[in-house]
C-alpha positions in Angstrom: 106.2 115.4 127.3 104.8 118.9 127.7 106.1 120.8 124.6 107.7 120.1 121.3 109.3 123.2 119.7 109.8 122.9 116.0 112.3 125.3 114.3 112.6 125.2 110.5 115.8 126.9 109.4 117.8 127.8 106.3 121.3 129.4 106.6 120.8 130.6 110.2 124.1 129.5 111.8 124.7 132.9 113.5 121.5 132.8 115.4 121.2 129.1 116.4 123.4 129.0 119.5 121.6 132.0 121.1 118.2 130.7 120.1 118.9 127.2 121.6 120.1 128.7 124.9 117.1 131.1 125.1 114.6 128.2 124.5 116.3 126.1 127.1 116.3 128.9 129.7 112.6 129.5 129.2 111.8 125.8 129.5 113.9 125.3 132.6 112.4 128.4 134.3 108.9 127.0 133.9 109.9 123.3 134.5 108.5 122.1 131.2 109.5 118.7 129.8 110.3 119.4 126.1 112.1 118.6 122.9 113.6 120.9 120.3 113.2 119.7 116.7 115.4 121.6 114.4 114.8 121.0 110.6 117.7 122.2 108.4 116.1 123.0 105.1 119.3 122.4 103.0 121.5 125.1 104.5 124.8 125.9 102.9 126.4 127.4 106.0 127.4 125.7 109.3 123.8 125.4 110.6 123.8 121.6 110.5 127.2 121.4 112.2 125.9 123.6 115.0 122.8 121.4 115.4 125.0 118.3 115.6 127.4 119.9 118.2 124.5 121.0 120.4 122.6 117.7 120.1 125.7 115.9 121.5 125.6 118.2 124.5 121.8 118.3 125.0 119.6 115.2 124.7 116.5 117.4 124.1 117.6 118.4 120.6 116.5 116.4 117.6 117.9 117.3 114.2 116.6 116.7 110.7 118.6 117.7 107.6 117.3 118.0 104.0 119.6 117.2 101.1 118.4 120.4 99.4 116.1 123.3 100.1 112.5 122.2 99.9 110.7 125.1 101.7 109.2 125.8 105.0 106.1 123.7 104.5 108.2 120.6 104.0 110.3 121.4 107.0 107.2 121.8 109.2 105.7 118.6 107.8 108.7 116.5 108.8 108.8 118.3 112.2 105.2 117.5 112.8 105.8 113.8 112.1 108.3 113.4 114.9 106.8 115.8 117.5 105.7 114.1 120.7 104.8 117.0 123.0 101.2 117.6 124.1 101.6 121.1 122.7 103.6 121.8 119.6 105.2 125.3 119.2 106.5 126.4 115.8 108.9 129.4 115.6 111.4 130.8 113.1 115.1 130.6 113.6 115.9 134.2 112.8 115.4 135.4 116.4 112.5 137.6 115.4 110.1 135.3 117.4 110.6 135.4 121.1 110.7 132.1 123.1 109.4 134.1 126.1 106.0 133.8 124.5 106.0 130.0 124.8 104.6 129.6 128.3 101.5 131.7 127.6 100.9 130.0 124.3 101.1 126.7 126.1 98.6 127.8 128.7 96.2 129.0 126.1 96.1 125.5 124.6 96.1 123.5 127.8 94.1 125.7 130.1 91.9 127.7 127.8 91.3 124.7 125.6 92.3 126.1 122.2 93.2 123.7 119.4 95.5 126.3 117.8 96.8 129.7 118.8 98.4 131.9 116.2 100.7 134.7 117.0 99.9 138.2 115.8 102.9 140.5 115.1 100.9 143.6 115.8 104.0 145.8 115.6 106.3 144.6 112.9 109.9 145.4 112.0 109.7 144.3 108.4 110.1 146.5 105.3 107.0 147.9 103.6 107.6 145.5 100.7 106.5 142.7 103.1 104.0 144.4 105.3 101.6 145.7 102.6 101.3 142.4 100.7 101.0 140.6 104.0 98.0 142.8 105.0 96.3 142.1 101.6 96.8 138.3 101.9 95.6 138.2 105.5 92.5 140.1 104.6 91.8 137.7 101.7 92.4 134.7 103.8 90.1 136.0 106.5 87.3 136.6 104.0 87.8 133.2 102.3 88.1 131.1 105.4 85.9 132.9 107.9 88.8 132.6 110.5 89.3 135.9 112.3 93.1 136.0 112.4 95.2 139.1 111.7 98.4 137.2 110.8 98.0 133.8 109.2 101.7 133.7 108.3 103.2 134.4 111.7 105.8 131.6 112.4 105.0 131.6 116.1 102.1 129.3 116.7 100.9 126.7 119.2 99.0 123.5 118.4 97.4 120.7 120.3 99.3 117.6 119.2 96.4 116.0 117.5 96.0 119.0 115.3 99.4 118.7 113.7 98.9 115.0 113.2 95.7 115.6 111.3 96.9 118.1 108.7 99.1 117.7 105.7 101.3 120.7 104.9 102.9 121.2 101.4 103.7 123.9 98.9 103.3 127.2 100.6 100.5 125.9 102.8 102.3 126.6 106.1 100.7 130.1 106.1 97.3 128.5 105.9 97.6 125.8 108.6 94.7 127.4 110.5 92.5 126.9 107.5 93.7 123.3 107.1 93.0 122.8 110.8 89.5 124.2 110.5 88.8 121.8 107.6 89.9 118.9 109.8 87.3 119.9 112.4 89.4 121.9 114.9 87.4 125.1 115.3 88.8 126.5 118.5 91.4 128.8 116.9 92.7 131.7 118.9 95.2 134.5 118.5 97.8 136.2 120.8 99.6 139.4 120.2 103.3 138.5 120.2 106.5 140.5 120.3 108.2 140.8 116.9 111.9 141.6 117.2 114.2 143.2 114.6 116.3 140.7 112.8 119.6 140.4 114.6 121.5 138.1 112.2 121.5 137.6 108.5 118.9 138.6 105.9 115.5 137.4 105.0 115.3 134.2 102.9 111.9 135.0 101.3 111.5 136.9 98.0 108.5 138.4 96.2 107.6 135.1 94.6 106.3 133.8 97.9 103.3 136.2 97.7 102.3 134.9 94.3 102.8 131.3 95.5 100.9 132.1 98.6 97.9 133.5 96.7 97.8 130.4 94.4 97.9 128.1 97.4 95.0 130.1 99.0 93.0 129.4 95.9 94.0 125.7 96.1 93.1 125.3 99.8 89.8 127.2 99.3 88.8 125.0 96.3 89.8 121.7 98.0 87.9 122.7 101.2 84.7 123.2 99.3 84.8 120.8 96.4 87.7 118.4 97.1 85.2 115.5 97.8 82.6 116.6 95.3 84.2 118.1 92.2 81.1 117.4 90.1 79.3 120.2 92.0 82.0 122.6 90.9 82.2 121.6 87.3 78.9 119.9 86.6 76.5 122.7 87.7 78.0 125.5 85.5 78.6 123.0 82.7 75.0 121.9 82.7 73.7 125.5 82.8 76.0 126.5 79.9 74.9 123.5 77.8 71.2 124.2 78.4 71.6 127.9 77.6 73.3 127.0 74.3 70.9 124.2 73.5 67.8 126.3 74.0 69.3 129.3 72.2 70.1 127.1 69.2 66.6 125.6 69.4 65.1 129.1 69.4 67.0 130.0 66.3 65.7 126.9 64.6 62.2 127.6 65.7 62.3 131.1 64.3 63.3 129.6 60.9 60.5 127.1 61.0 58.0 129.8 61.8 59.3 132.0 59.0 59.0 129.2 56.4 55.5 128.4 57.6 54.5 132.0 56.9 56.0 131.7 53.4 58.8 134.1 54.2 62.3 133.8 53.0 64.3 132.5 56.0 68.1 132.9 56.2 70.3 130.1 57.2 70.6 129.5 60.9 74.4 129.5 60.6 74.2 133.0 59.2 73.3 134.2 62.7 76.2 135.0 65.0 74.0 133.8 67.9 74.2 130.2 66.5 78.0 130.1 67.0 77.6 131.6 70.5 75.1 128.9 71.3 77.3 126.2 69.8 80.3 127.5 71.8 78.2 127.4 75.0 77.2 123.8 74.4 80.8 122.7 73.7 82.1 124.5 76.8 79.3 123.2 78.9 80.0 119.6 77.8 83.7 120.0 78.5 83.0 121.3 82.0 80.6 118.5 82.7 83.1 115.9 81.5 85.8 117.5 83.6 83.6 117.1 86.6 82.8 113.5 85.7 86.5 112.6 85.4 87.4 114.4 88.6 84.6 112.6 90.4 85.9 109.2 89.1 89.4 110.1 90.4 88.0 111.3 93.7 86.0 108.2 94.2 89.0 106.0 93.6 91.2 108.0 96.0 92.4 106.0 99.0 91.4 108.8 101.4 87.9 109.3 99.9 86.4 108.2 103.2 89.2 109.4 105.5 87.6 111.4 108.3 88.8 112.7 111.6 87.2 110.8 114.5 87.4 112.5 117.9 86.5 109.6 120.1 85.1 106.0 119.9 83.0 104.2 122.4 81.8 100.6 122.0 79.7 98.5 124.3 80.8 95.0 124.8 79.3 92.4 122.6 
């Protein structure tokens, strides 16, 4: 199969018939073999009924329905699990992504050998309350990940099939799939300017809380990518340094008192110095950080995927 199109949706019954017809027209024009995986993320309208009706008419439609709203990442994860196409295209159901972009995205993966191609909505028809925070998060994600994409959160993306089978999407991680793909060893990540259309039906389903969640998930994915397999390096090093600073500071205070006594001078109590308590606090915090890293290392080493790595190919000579 050439292409799997995955469409996560929530309360989009008005746009679905037109979107399905548009995708089918594009696929037929380019003679692609394809499947359309529609994941209903707990819609309260007639979205699921429309999916059922169209799946009875067209055998290329696969439908998945959640009992409640879990979020876009969960919808994509389930769509990725069932996708069988050589190239997997994700797009939103609100008609702001154009299916006409699919053929060129497919060619960039299959002919130009990209692992992942992300859309870039260079000209957007979103309110300023979405565009300004989006620019900030994209700039932060570029700096943290080193991936030069302008629009990490664009719903229109194309993946080689083995990419989506190698990443786990959860929380708000759907916007950082390029980072997850890079961590899995897929470094050929490209970008394509895509048409962004004004919303034709309904209203946006995302609120301001998604930006806070997205920022927290960026911290999570950055931490896991650097220290997920070696947490002691994150906690142990600063913990050891803080303990040593506190220990030697306390030792210096004690040495000063010993020298004063040896000279016959009246020496005040070590605990009268505020630096003693600063040194003590540094040793306690350092010990806690070290122990946190030690416990995290024990958990990491007992994890079932401790030595789970992505293997590109195998070749064995006969015994």
